[in-house]
Structures are given as C-alpha cells and as structure tokens.
C-alpha atoms as an extended CHARMM CRD file, in Angstrom:
* protein
*
       131  EXT
         1         1  MET       CA             61.9020000000      128.6540000000       86.7060000000  PROA      1               0.0000000000
         2         2  ASP       CA             63.2890000000      128.3610000000       90.2190000000  PROA      2               0.0000000000
         3         3  THR       CA             66.8610000000      129.3850000000       90.7510000000  PROA      3               0.0000000000
         4         4  TYR       CA             69.2850000000      127.0360000000       92.3900000000  PROA      4               0.0000000000
         5         5  TYR       CA             71.9600000000      129.4930000000       93.4880000000  PROA      5               0.0000000000
         6         6  ALA       CA             71.4170000000      128.8660000000       97.2050000000  PROA      6               0.0000000000
         7         7  VAL       CA             71.5490000000      125.0950000000       96.7020000000  PROA      7               0.0000000000
         8         8  ALA       CA             74.7720000000      125.4850000000       94.7140000000  PROA      8               0.0000000000
         9         9  ILE       CA             76.2580000000      127.6150000000       97.5050000000  PROA      9               0.0000000000
        10        10  VAL       CA             75.3140000000      125.0040000000      100.1230000000  PROA      10              0.0000000000
        11        11  THR       CA             76.8640000000      122.3240000000       97.9080000000  PROA      11              0.0000000000
        12        12  LEU       CA             80.1290000000      124.2710000000       97.7910000000  PROA      12              0.0000000000
        13        13  LEU       CA             79.9850000000      124.9600000000      101.5330000000  PROA      13              0.0000000000
        14        14  SER       CA             79.5870000000      121.2460000000      102.2050000000  PROA      14              0.0000000000
        15        15  GLY       CA             82.7470000000      120.6480000000      100.1680000000  PROA      15              0.0000000000
        16        16  PHE       CA             84.5880000000      123.3640000000      102.0850000000  PROA      16              0.0000000000
        17        17  THR       CA             83.3650000000      121.7730000000      105.3140000000  PROA      17              0.0000000000
        18        18  CYS       CA             84.9520000000      118.4590000000      104.3090000000  PROA      18              0.0000000000
        19        19  PHE       CA             88.1140000000      120.2820000000      103.2870000000  PROA      19              0.0000000000
        20        20  GLY       CA             88.2840000000      122.0210000000      106.6700000000  PROA      20              0.0000000000
        21        21  MET       CA             87.9190000000      118.6760000000      108.3950000000  PROA      21              0.0000000000
        22        22  ALA       CA             90.7160000000      117.2740000000      106.2330000000  PROA      22              0.0000000000
        23        23  ILE       CA             92.9620000000      120.1460000000      107.3120000000  PROA      23              0.0000000000
        24        24  THR       CA             92.1370000000      119.3560000000      110.9360000000  PROA      24              0.0000000000
        25        25  VAL       CA             93.1490000000      115.7270000000      110.3210000000  PROA      25              0.0000000000
        26        26  ALA       CA             96.4200000000      116.8570000000      108.6980000000  PROA      26              0.0000000000
        27        27  ARG       CA             97.1870000000      119.1680000000      111.6120000000  PROA      27              0.0000000000
        28        28  THR       CA             96.4270000000      116.3890000000      114.0510000000  PROA      28              0.0000000000
        29        29  HSD       CA             98.8210000000      114.1090000000      112.1470000000  PROA      29              0.0000000000
        30        30  SER       CA            101.5530000000      116.7430000000      112.5420000000  PROA      30              0.0000000000
        31        31  ARG       CA            100.7460000000      117.5360000000      116.1690000000  PROA      31              0.0000000000
        32        32  THR       CA            100.8040000000      113.8770000000      117.2140000000  PROA      32              0.0000000000
        33        33  GLY       CA            103.8770000000      113.0150000000      115.1420000000  PROA      33              0.0000000000
        34        34  ILE       CA            101.9630000000      110.2050000000      113.4470000000  PROA      34              0.0000000000
        35        35  LEU       CA            102.5320000000      110.8870000000      109.7760000000  PROA      35              0.0000000000
        36        36  ALA       CA            100.5070000000      109.5470000000      106.8820000000  PROA      36              0.0000000000
        37        37  PRO       CA             99.7580000000      106.9120000000      105.8320000000  PROA      37              0.0000000000
        38        38  ARG       CA             99.4140000000      105.7910000000      109.4740000000  PROA      38              0.0000000000
        39        39  MET       CA             95.9400000000      106.5040000000      110.8350000000  PROA      39              0.0000000000
        40        40  THR       CA             96.1610000000      105.0370000000      114.3200000000  PROA      40              0.0000000000
        41        41  GLY       CA             98.2210000000      105.3720000000      117.4530000000  PROA      41              0.0000000000
        42        42  ASP       CA             96.7180000000      108.4180000000      119.1210000000  PROA      42              0.0000000000
        43        43  PRO       CA             93.0680000000      108.6980000000      120.2300000000  PROA      43              0.0000000000
        44        44  GLN       CA             92.7990000000      112.3140000000      119.0670000000  PROA      44              0.0000000000
        45        45  LEU       CA             94.0190000000      111.4070000000      115.5860000000  PROA      45              0.0000000000
        46        46  GLU       CA             91.7340000000      108.3920000000      115.4050000000  PROA      46              0.0000000000
        47        47  ARG       CA             88.7130000000      110.5220000000      116.3710000000  PROA      47              0.0000000000
        48        48  ALA       CA             89.5950000000      113.2070000000      113.8150000000  PROA      48              0.0000000000
        49        49  VAL       CA             90.0510000000      110.6350000000      111.0430000000  PROA      49              0.0000000000
        50        50  ARG       CA             86.8200000000      108.8450000000      111.9490000000  PROA      50              0.0000000000
        51        51  ALA       CA             84.7600000000      112.0390000000      112.1760000000  PROA      51              0.0000000000
        52        52  HSD       CA             86.0670000000      113.2020000000      108.7970000000  PROA      52              0.0000000000
        53        53  SER       CA             85.4310000000      109.7870000000      107.2530000000  PROA      53              0.0000000000
        54        54  ASN       CA             81.8940000000      109.7330000000      108.6400000000  PROA      54              0.0000000000
        55        55  THR       CA             81.2230000000      113.0650000000      106.9620000000  PROA      55              0.0000000000
        56        56  LEU       CA             82.5610000000      111.7790000000      103.6570000000  PROA      56              0.0000000000
        57        57  GLU       CA             80.3170000000      108.7170000000      104.0130000000  PROA      57              0.0000000000
        58        58  TRP       CA             77.2520000000      110.9500000000      104.3670000000  PROA      58              0.0000000000
        59        59  MET       CA             78.0350000000      113.1510000000      101.3540000000  PROA      59              0.0000000000
        60        60  PRO       CA             76.6280000000      110.7340000000       98.7190000000  PROA      60              0.0000000000
        61        61  ILE       CA             73.4280000000      110.5070000000      100.7750000000  PROA      61              0.0000000000
        62        62  PHE       CA             73.0910000000      114.2200000000      101.4720000000  PROA      62              0.0000000000
        63        63  LEU       CA             73.9970000000      115.8360000000       98.1390000000  PROA      63              0.0000000000
        64        64  PRO       CA             71.6400000000      113.9330000000       95.7990000000  PROA      64              0.0000000000
        65        65  ALA       CA             68.8410000000      114.2070000000       98.3590000000  PROA      65              0.0000000000
        66        66  MET       CA             69.3060000000      117.9720000000       98.6230000000  PROA      66              0.0000000000
        67        67  TRP       CA             69.3790000000      118.4950000000       94.8500000000  PROA      67              0.0000000000
        68        68  LEU       CA             66.3650000000      116.2570000000       94.2170000000  PROA      68              0.0000000000
        69        69  PHE       CA             64.4560000000      117.9940000000       97.0100000000  PROA      69              0.0000000000
        70        70  ALA       CA             65.3470000000      121.3430000000       95.4510000000  PROA      70              0.0000000000
        71        71  PHE       CA             64.2090000000      120.2190000000       92.0200000000  PROA      71              0.0000000000
        72        72  TYR       CA             60.9540000000      118.5500000000       93.0730000000  PROA      72              0.0000000000
        73        73  TRP       CA             59.9800000000      120.7220000000       96.0470000000  PROA      73              0.0000000000
        74        74  SER       CA             61.8100000000      123.9560000000       96.8070000000  PROA      74              0.0000000000
        75        75  PRO       CA             65.3500000000      125.2720000000       96.2920000000  PROA      75              0.0000000000
        76        76  LEU       CA             64.8860000000      127.5750000000       99.2930000000  PROA      76              0.0000000000
        77        77  TRP       CA             63.9160000000      124.7800000000      101.6760000000  PROA      77              0.0000000000
        78        78  ALA       CA             66.5540000000      122.4730000000      100.2410000000  PROA      78              0.0000000000
        79        79  SER       CA             69.2440000000      125.0710000000      100.9230000000  PROA      79              0.0000000000
        80        80  ILE       CA             67.9170000000      125.7040000000      104.4540000000  PROA      80              0.0000000000
        81        81  LEU       CA             67.8920000000      121.9810000000      105.2550000000  PROA      81              0.0000000000
        82        82  GLY       CA             71.3090000000      121.6810000000      103.5970000000  PROA      82              0.0000000000
        83        83  ALA       CA             72.6710000000      124.4360000000      105.8220000000  PROA      83              0.0000000000
        84        84  VAL       CA             71.2100000000      122.6390000000      108.8470000000  PROA      84              0.0000000000
        85        85  TRP       CA             72.9900000000      119.4810000000      107.6960000000  PROA      85              0.0000000000
        86        86  ILE       CA             76.3120000000      121.3600000000      107.5580000000  PROA      86              0.0000000000
        87        87  VAL       CA             75.7760000000      122.8220000000      111.0280000000  PROA      87              0.0000000000
        88        88  GLY       CA             74.9540000000      119.3480000000      112.3200000000  PROA      88              0.0000000000
        89        89  ARG       CA             78.1290000000      117.9200000000      110.7750000000  PROA      89              0.0000000000
        90        90  LEU       CA             80.2260000000      120.7000000000      112.3410000000  PROA      90              0.0000000000
        91        91  ILE       CA             78.6800000000      120.0440000000      115.7620000000  PROA      91              0.0000000000
        92        92  TYR       CA             79.2610000000      116.3330000000      115.2210000000  PROA      92              0.0000000000
        93        93  PHE       CA             82.8960000000      116.9130000000      114.2750000000  PROA      93              0.0000000000
        94        94  ALA       CA             83.6160000000      119.1810000000      117.2360000000  PROA      94              0.0000000000
        95        95  GLY       CA             81.8430000000      116.8070000000      119.6050000000  PROA      95              0.0000000000
        96        96  TYR       CA             83.6700000000      113.7590000000      118.2830000000  PROA      96              0.0000000000
        97        97  LEU       CA             87.0260000000      115.5090000000      118.6550000000  PROA      97              0.0000000000
        98        98  ALA       CA             86.2010000000      116.3530000000      122.2670000000  PROA      98              0.0000000000
        99        99  ALA       CA             84.9240000000      112.8730000000      123.1810000000  PROA      99              0.0000000000
       100       100  PRO       CA             83.1420000000      110.1910000000      121.1560000000  PROA      100             0.0000000000
       101       101  GLU       CA             80.0010000000      110.3490000000      123.3150000000  PROA      101             0.0000000000
       102       102  LYS       CA             79.6350000000      114.0680000000      122.5090000000  PROA      102             0.0000000000
       103       103  ARG       CA             79.0070000000      113.4200000000      118.8110000000  PROA      103             0.0000000000
       104       104  PHE       CA             75.3390000000      112.4870000000      119.1650000000  PROA      104             0.0000000000
       105       105  PRO       CA             73.6790000000      115.9590000000      119.1200000000  PROA      105             0.0000000000
       106       106  GLY       CA             75.3530000000      116.7980000000      115.8090000000  PROA      106             0.0000000000
       107       107  PHE       CA             74.5840000000      113.3460000000      114.4380000000  PROA      107             0.0000000000
       108       108  PHE       CA             70.9130000000      113.7950000000      115.3280000000  PROA      108             0.0000000000
       109       109  ILE       CA             70.7170000000      117.2330000000      113.6740000000  PROA      109             0.0000000000
       110       110  GLN       CA             72.3370000000      116.1170000000      110.4170000000  PROA      110             0.0000000000
       111       111  THR       CA             70.3370000000      112.8820000000      110.3150000000  PROA      111             0.0000000000
       112       112  VAL       CA             67.0260000000      114.7310000000      110.6370000000  PROA      112             0.0000000000
       113       113  ALA       CA             68.0500000000      117.1620000000      107.8840000000  PROA      113             0.0000000000
       114       114  ALA       CA             69.2260000000      114.3630000000      105.5720000000  PROA      114             0.0000000000
       115       115  LEU       CA             66.0830000000      112.3090000000      106.1890000000  PROA      115             0.0000000000
       116       116  ALA       CA             63.8580000000      115.3190000000      105.5360000000  PROA      116             0.0000000000
       117       117  LEU       CA             65.6440000000      115.9150000000      102.2450000000  PROA      117             0.0000000000
       118       118  GLY       CA             65.7620000000      112.2720000000      101.1840000000  PROA      118             0.0000000000
       119       119  LEU       CA             62.2650000000      111.2660000000      102.2330000000  PROA      119             0.0000000000
       120       120  GLY       CA             60.8380000000      114.5350000000      100.9520000000  PROA      120             0.0000000000
       121       121  ALA       CA             62.3660000000      113.9750000000       97.5270000000  PROA      121             0.0000000000
       122       122  LEU       CA             61.3400000000      110.3260000000       97.4530000000  PROA      122             0.0000000000
       123       123  GLY       CA             57.7900000000      111.1220000000       98.5130000000  PROA      123             0.0000000000
       124       124  ARG       CA             57.4340000000      113.7640000000       95.8320000000  PROA      124             0.0000000000
       125       125  LEU       CA             58.8680000000      111.4460000000       93.1730000000  PROA      125             0.0000000000
       126       126  ILE       CA             56.4250000000      108.6980000000       94.1390000000  PROA      126             0.0000000000
       127       127  TYR       CA             53.5440000000      111.1770000000       94.1120000000  PROA      127             0.0000000000
       128       128  LEU       CA             54.4660000000      112.5140000000       90.6780000000  PROA      128             0.0000000000
       129       129  ALA       CA             55.0580000000      109.0440000000       89.2600000000  PROA      129             0.0000000000
       130       130  ALA       CA             51.6320000000      107.9190000000       90.4410000000  PROA      130             0.0000000000
       131       131  ALA       CA             49.8740000000      110.9860000000       89.0440000000  PROA      131             0.0000000000
C-alpha cells in the first residue's frame, strides 16, 4: 500500500499557507487603520483581501484533486504537484500585493498544477471505470 504522508504534509502546508495569508490581511487591516468588518478603503488592503479570498476559492478545487490523484496515480507526484501549487499561490499572493498585474505568473503556476492534478485524477477514474 502506498503511503500518503507527503500528501498529508502538503495538505497541512496548504492550510498554513492560507493562515499566513490571513495574518497578512489582519496586519494590513491594522496598518491601514481600516478595522474589520470593513474590507475596502485602501488599495493595499483590498488586494490582500482579494488575494487571500482567491486562494480560499481554489482550495476546494485543489485539495480533492490532489488526494484523488494520490489515490489513483501516485502519492509522490501528487505531493510534488501540490507543493508546486503552494509555491504558485505564494508567488500569486506576493505579486498581487505588489500590483494586480504581477499576479499572473503565480496564477499560471498554480493553475497548471491544479489542472494536472484534477485532469489526471479524472482521466484515471474514467479509464478505470471503463475497464
């Protein structure tokens, strides 16, 4: 039986990544003087909130795809692609904070990783179902 320790670690790291982004949003709230629940009023805060929200929106796409890929293909490759996804999200976050147009390299990296995981899992499921 394959072990899923690396996939579990990547899952936890993705959660810590979201948590780190949430801390950045909280610090930006404090630094700008715009306290919760307000989410607008300063471009830096709005970019931080949006970048964090975008990451949260991708989590329900990424996590099931990674686990299904690990189960039906390879835990090693799932964890590698999962780590690439995290790196892409971090690049995306840093780019978005700097300027919205700088978010695209990170978006591209994480999208390719998520598509590889999702389409890989789907393809394998279709193959096994047809067999």
